[in-house]
C-alpha positions in Angstrom: -0.1 -88.4 -94.7 1.5 -86.1 -97.3 0.4 -86.9 -100.7 3.1 -87.3 -103.4 1.2 -86.7 -106.7 4.3 -86.5 -108.9 3.8 -88.3 -112.2 6.7 -90.5 -111.4 5.2 -91.6 -108.1 1.8 -92.1 -109.3 3.0 -94.0 -112.5 5.1 -96.3 -110.4 2.3 -96.9 -107.8 -0.2 -98.0 -110.6 2.5 -100.0 -112.2 2.8 -102.0 -108.9 -0.9 -102.9 -108.8 -1.8 -103.2 -112.4 -2.3 -106.9 -112.3 -4.8 -106.8 -109.4 -6.4 -103.4 -110.1 -9.5 -104.7 -111.9 -10.3 -107.2 -109.2 -9.9 -104.7 -106.3 -11.7 -101.9 -108.2 -14.7 -104.1 -108.7 -14.5 -105.7 -105.3 -14.4 -102.3 -103.3 -17.4 -101.0 -105.4 -19.4 -104.2 -105.3 -19.4 -103.9 -109.1 -21.3 -100.6 -109.0 -18.5 -99.0 -111.0 -19.7 -101.0 -114.0 -23.1 -99.5 -113.6 -21.7 -96.0 -113.3 -19.9 -96.3 -116.6 -23.0 -97.6 -118.3 -24.9 -94.6 -117.0 -22.4 -92.4 -118.7 -23.0 -94.1 -122.1 -26.7 -93.7 -121.6 -26.4 -90.0 -120.8 -24.2 -89.4 -123.8 -26.9 -91.0 -125.9 -29.7 -89.2 -124.1 -28.1 -85.8 -124.6 -26.9 -86.6 -128.1 -23.4 -85.6 -127.5 -21.3 -86.0 -130.6 -18.8 -88.9 -130.2 -16.8 -89.2 -133.5 -13.6 -88.8 -131.5 -13.3 -89.9 -127.9 -10.5 -89.8 -125.4 -10.1 -91.5 -122.1 -7.6 -89.9 -119.9 -6.0 -91.8 -116.9 -7.4 -94.8 -118.8 -5.7 -97.5 -116.9 -7.0 -101.0 -117.7 -9.5 -99.6 -120.1 -13.0 -100.2 -118.5 -14.2 -96.8 -119.5 -12.7 -97.0 -122.9 -14.4 -100.4 -123.5 -17.8 -98.7 -122.7 -17.0 -95.7 -125.0 -16.2 -98.0 -127.9 -19.8 -99.3 -127.8 -21.0 -95.9 -128.9 -19.2 -96.6 -132.3 -16.7 -93.7 -132.4 -14.6 -93.3 -135.5 -11.5 -92.6 -133.5 -10.6 -93.4 -129.9 -7.5 -92.7 -127.8 -6.5 -94.2 -124.3 -3.9 -92.3 -122.3 -2.2 -93.2 -119.0 1.1 -92.6 -117.3 1.3 -96.3 -116.1 2.6 -98.4 -118.9 1.8 -101.6 -117.1 -1.8 -100.5 -116.6 -2.0 -99.9 -120.4 -0.4 -103.2 -121.0 -3.5 -104.8 -119.3 -5.7 -102.7 -121.5 -3.9 -103.8 -124.7 -4.8 -107.4 -123.8 -8.4 -106.6 -122.8 -9.3 -104.4 -125.9 -8.6 -105.3 -129.5 -10.0 -102.6 -131.7 -8.6 -101.0 -134.9 -10.2 -97.6 -133.9 -8.3 -97.4 -130.7 -4.7 -96.0 -130.1 -3.3 -96.7 -126.6 -0.4 -94.6 -125.6 1.5 -93.5 -122.4 0.8 -89.7 -121.8 0.0 -87.5 -118.9 -2.9 -85.1 -118.4 -0.8 -82.0 -118.9 0.5 -83.0 -122.2 -2.1 -84.7 -124.3 -0.6 -85.6 -127.6 -3.6 -84.4 -129.8 -4.2 -81.3 -131.8 -6.3 -78.4 -130.6 -10.1 -78.6 -130.9 -9.9 -82.2 -132.2 -12.0 -84.3 -129.6 -15.7 -84.6 -129.0 -15.7 -86.3 -125.6 -13.0 -86.7 -123.0 -13.6 -88.9 -120.0 -11.7 -89.4 -116.8 -12.9 -92.2 -114.5 -11.3 -92.2 -111.0 -8.3 -90.3 -112.2 -8.7 -86.4 -111.7 -7.8 -86.6 -108.0 -4.4 -88.1 -109.0 -3.5 -85.3 -111.4 -0.3 -83.5 -110.3 -1.6 -80.1 -111.4 -5.4 -80.1 -111.6 -5.9 -76.8 -113.1 -3.3 -77.2 -115.8 -4.9 -80.5 -116.6 -8.3 -79.0 -117.0 -6.9 -76.4 -119.4 -5.2 -79.0 -121.4 -8.5 -81.0 -121.7 -10.1 -77.7 -122.8 -7.4 -77.3 -125.5 -8.0 -80.6 -127.2 -11.9 -80.5 -127.0 -13.9 -79.1 -129.8 -16.0 -76.0 -129.1 -19.0 -77.4 -127.1 -17.1 -80.6 -126.5 -17.9 -82.7 -123.5 -15.7 -83.4 -120.5 -17.0 -86.2 -118.3 -15.6 -87.0 -114.8 -16.4 -90.0 -112.8 -14.7 -89.6 -109.3 -14.7 -90.1 -105.6 -14.8 -86.5 -104.2 -14.3 -85.3 -100.7 -17.5 -85.2 -98.7 -18.8 -81.8 -97.5 -20.1 -83.5 -94.2 -18.3 -86.1 -92.1 -19.6 -89.7 -92.7 -18.4 -92.2 -90.1 -19.0 -95.2 -92.3 -17.1 -93.7 -95.2 -14.1 -92.9 -92.9 -14.1 -96.3 -91.3 -14.2 -98.2 -94.6 -11.7 -95.9 -96.3 -9.2 -95.6 -93.5 -9.4 -99.2 -92.1 -11.0 -101.8 -94.3 -9.9 -100.7 -97.7 -6.2 -100.2 -96.9 -5.8 -103.5 -95.0 -7.4 -105.6 -97.7 -5.8 -103.6 -100.5 -2.4 -104.1 -99.1 -3.0 -107.9 -98.7 -4.3 -108.5 -102.3 -2.2 -105.8 -104.2 1.1 -106.4 -102.2 1.6 -102.6 -102.4 2.4 -101.0 -99.2 1.5 -97.6 -100.4 -1.3 -97.7 -103.0 -4.3 -98.2 -100.8 -3.2 -95.8 -98.1 -2.7 -93.3 -100.8 -6.2 -94.0 -102.2 -8.2 -93.1 -99.2 -6.0 -90.0 -98.5 -6.3 -88.9 -102.0 -10.1 -89.0 -101.7 -10.4 -87.4 -98.3 -7.9 -84.6 -99.3 -9.5 -84.0 -102.6 -11.9 -81.3 -103.6 -15.7 -81.6 -103.1 -17.7 -82.0 -106.2 -18.8 -78.3 -106.1 -15.2 -77.1 -105.7 -14.2 -79.2 -108.7 -17.0 -78.0 -110.8 -16.3 -74.4 -109.7 -12.6 -74.8 -110.8 -13.7 -76.2 -114.2 -16.1 -73.3 -114.8 -13.4 -70.9 -113.9 -11.2 -72.5 -116.6 -13.5 -72.5 -119.6 -16.2 -75.1 -118.9 -20.0 -75.0 -118.2 -21.5 -77.4 -115.8 -24.2 -79.4 -117.6 -25.0 -82.0 -114.9 -23.7 -83.3 -111.6 -25.0 -86.8 -110.7 -24.6 -88.4 -107.3 -23.9 -92.1 -107.8 -23.3 -93.2 -104.3 -23.4 -91.7 -100.7 -22.7 -88.2 -102.0 -19.1 -88.8 -102.6 -19.0 -90.8 -106.0 -20.3 -88.4 -108.7 -20.3 -88.2 -112.5 -19.8 -84.6 -113.6 -20.7 -83.4 -117.2 -19.0 -80.3 -118.4 -19.1 -78.5 -121.7 -16.4 -76.5 -123.2 -17.5 -72.8 -123.5 
């Protein structure tokens, strides 16, 4: 399956499933995704990363942003290319510190060197131009700013369970619940055709970041990657 990662196609796809996204996301991960986000907050506190200004890119319905707000930032920004996903977030999160806006990862509407922490949870594999997006993240982060990526990466070795679950079970159930004929076929293909965690970290380091930590959350394909702007 050829993946169409154009901003228009990805935005339309997430618009289609916005109303059912939270349920399916938590269902397919057995609610482990909530634990992974909590671990990110604990790591931010443990490493004492500054968090005065935080950004959640590909923010969707706002679960990652809701976690970030518990840190107590002075400013917070949620950006996504799906307006309907952001509409769900606007209902879920009411906070005067937070600005929610439609924007893509190649054109973040913030000034240079203005952000302490930028997170992307389950979104980098959907970026149309990954390298350009990484450079844009670098632009808006302050020196020594933190880039945190929670993602499902391609596995270095084949895993029969992973392939069966992602190519058979998830697409079938996802189609039934979301009523989208495309989204959950795209999901498993986008994971299997994405970079390994090492390849992603290498690309980030090539483009101005230092790897601080890479944490395996589940079966060596769900990782949290902590990067620091050089």
